[in-house]
Every structure is written in C-alpha cells, then in structure tokens.
N, C-alpha and C positions, 0 to 999 in steps of 0.2 A: 375271535381275533379283533373284530371291530369294537366290541364292547371293552376289551382290554385296552385298546388304543385310545378310545375317547374318554375313558374313565376319569382322567385328570381334568377334563373339561365339563364334567357333569357334577353339579353340586347337590348335596343332600339326596332327596328322592326324585330329582328331576329326570329320572331314567324311565318313568312309567309309560312314556309314549313310544318306547322302543320295544322291539320284539323280545320274546322270552330269551332267545339265544344271545342277543346283545346285552340284555340285563344280566345274564349269567356271566358274560365277559366282564362287565363292570364290577360285579360282586367278586369275581376271581381276582381282578386287579387290586381291589381294596384289600382283599385277604392277603395277597402277596405283599402289599405295602406294609400291612400290620406285622406280618411275619418277619419281613426284612428289618423293619425298625427295631424289633425286639431281639433280633438274633445277636448273640454275643460276639460272633466273628465280625459281623458288620460294625458293631460298636468298637471292636478292637481296631478295625481299619480306620474308622472315623477318628479315633483317638490319635492315630498317627499324624493326622492333619489338623487337629483341632486348634492347636496353639496359633497356627498361621491363619486359619480361615474361619474359626469360630462356627457359627451356625450354618455356614455354607459347606461344612465338611461332608454332610450327607449327600448334597447334590453332586459334589465332586466324586465321592465314592460311587454313586450310581453311574456316573459317566465312566469312571475307571473300570467298574465291573462290566459295563457294556463293551469296553475295549477288550477285556479278557475273554468275554464270551465270543465276540467276533473273531478275535485273533486265534482262538482255539475251537472255532466252529466245528471243524471236522471231528472233534472228540465227542460232540453232542448231537450231530445230525449227519445222516447219509446224503442229504441234499446239499450240494455245494452252495456256499454263501451267496454267490452272484445270482444263481437261479432262484434261491429262496427270496432274496431281496426284490428281484424283479417281480415275482409272483405277489409278494406283499404290496408293492407299489401299485400293481395293476388292480388288486382287490380294493385298496384304499381309494384309488382314483375313480374306480367304477362306483363306489358307494359314497364318494365325497359329497354330492349334492344333498344327501340325507343326513349328514353329520353336522355337529355344532360348528359355527364359524371358526372358532379357534382351531378345531381339528382340521378343517379344510385348509386353513392358512399353513398349519404345520405340515400337512401332506405336501403342499407345493414346495416348501422349504426342503423337506426330506428328499423328495424326488430330484429337485434341481441340484442339490449338493450330494446326492447319493449317500446320505448320512448312514444308513444301516450298513452298507458295504464298507464305507470309509472308516467306520469305527475300529476296524482291525489295524489301522495305521496310526502311529503317534501323530502324524501330521493332521489326520482327520480329527483326532481328539483335541489337538491344539486349536484347531478352528472352532470347535464346539466350545471349548473353554474361553477362547477370546470373545466369542459371541455372547456367552453368558456374562462375562465380565462387562461387556458393553451394556447389556440389559440392566446391570446393577449400577451403571454409571461409574464403574471402576471401584466401587465400594467393596466388592467381594474379593478382588485381586485373584480371581480364578485363572486369569491369564498366566499366573506364575505356577499353577499347579502342574503343568507339564514337567517342570523340574522335579517335582515330588514323584511323579509317575516314573521318571527315569531313575531317580535315586532309590525308590522303594519298590521297584517293579517285582523283585523276587518275593518279598514279604507279602505284597498285595496280591500277587498271583496265587500264593499259597492260601491266603485268606479266601479269595474268590473260589478256589477249587473246593475247599471244605464247605463253604456256604452254599455253593450252587448245588452240590450233591444233596444237601438238606432241603434246599428249595424245591428241587425236582420231586423229592419224596413228598413233601408237604403239598405241593401243587397237585400231584396225582391223587392224593387223598381228598383234597378239596374238590377236585373235578368229579370224583365219585359221589361226594355228598351233594354237590350242586345238581347233578344229573338225576338224582333220585326223585 
C-alpha cells in the first residue's frame, strides 16, 4: 500500500532504497497506470470531456473514478469506507517520516480534509477539482468539471463499473506475477 501511494513521487529507479514490499507497490502502481491509460473504456470517458479540458481530461477522469469507487465502496469491500480510510491514514502517518517529502505533504492534506472518505460526495470532488484548478492557475478549468460529473454521471458510472471489473482482474494477475 505504501509503495502504491508514493509511486507518483518516485522518479525512474529511485525506488532502490525502499524495501522489497514497497518496491512491489511502486511497480504495481505503475502497471495500473499503464493498464488504465490504455483501456478503451477510460479513453471513452476521457473523450466525453476532451473538448472542454484537453489534456486535463485524464486527471479529471481519475478523480471521477475515485468518486465512483468511494460512492459504491460497499460493492467492492466488506470493510466500511470510514473504517478503511482511518486505517489507511494511520498507516500513512506512521510511515510518513520514511517517505518522500511530497508524499508526507500529501498525507497531511489527505488527513486534514479526509479526502479518501469525502471522495464519495460531490462536494468532496468539487473541492478537489477547485484545488487542482488553483494549482494550474485556472488554466485547466477543472473547477467546471463538477457540472460534467452531474450531467454525465450515469454514463461515467457505467464506464467506471466496466473498467473497474477489468482493473481488479488485471491487478490480481499482476499481484501474482510480482509475488513470484
């Protein structure tokens, strides 16, 4: 879980100082990113937003898919979302001193705003989109994407459900390969 979380903050092969388990998490995260980027359903979702957001469409779809996962959490896990997020935050906070600075900063943000739990609410997604828009100095116009979530929710939910089923199967296969 730690490796998966910090993977975006690790460039190239700068993972060599981490334990085998964290390295496996980094590899798995990279594999998931590659699979997601190539998946036709994800590309279909991105096309729904492309005219308005151009190359930011992928970031927005990632956020929307997080919303659908959190909103439908009970379909995918027997552990209630609030308990799961608390355990994740505890793990990340406990390991924080060992992690890259960007990861440490993001953990503070995640915990303070309870991001993982609040992804299930449109208000939570709207805050994330507004924050991302501010980070791009308004260039991305991601703050407008909440309208697209409202207007395209049914179609995007269908896309997510199909994609996530494929992602689970792919991830399980990759976990088997990594553990060999």
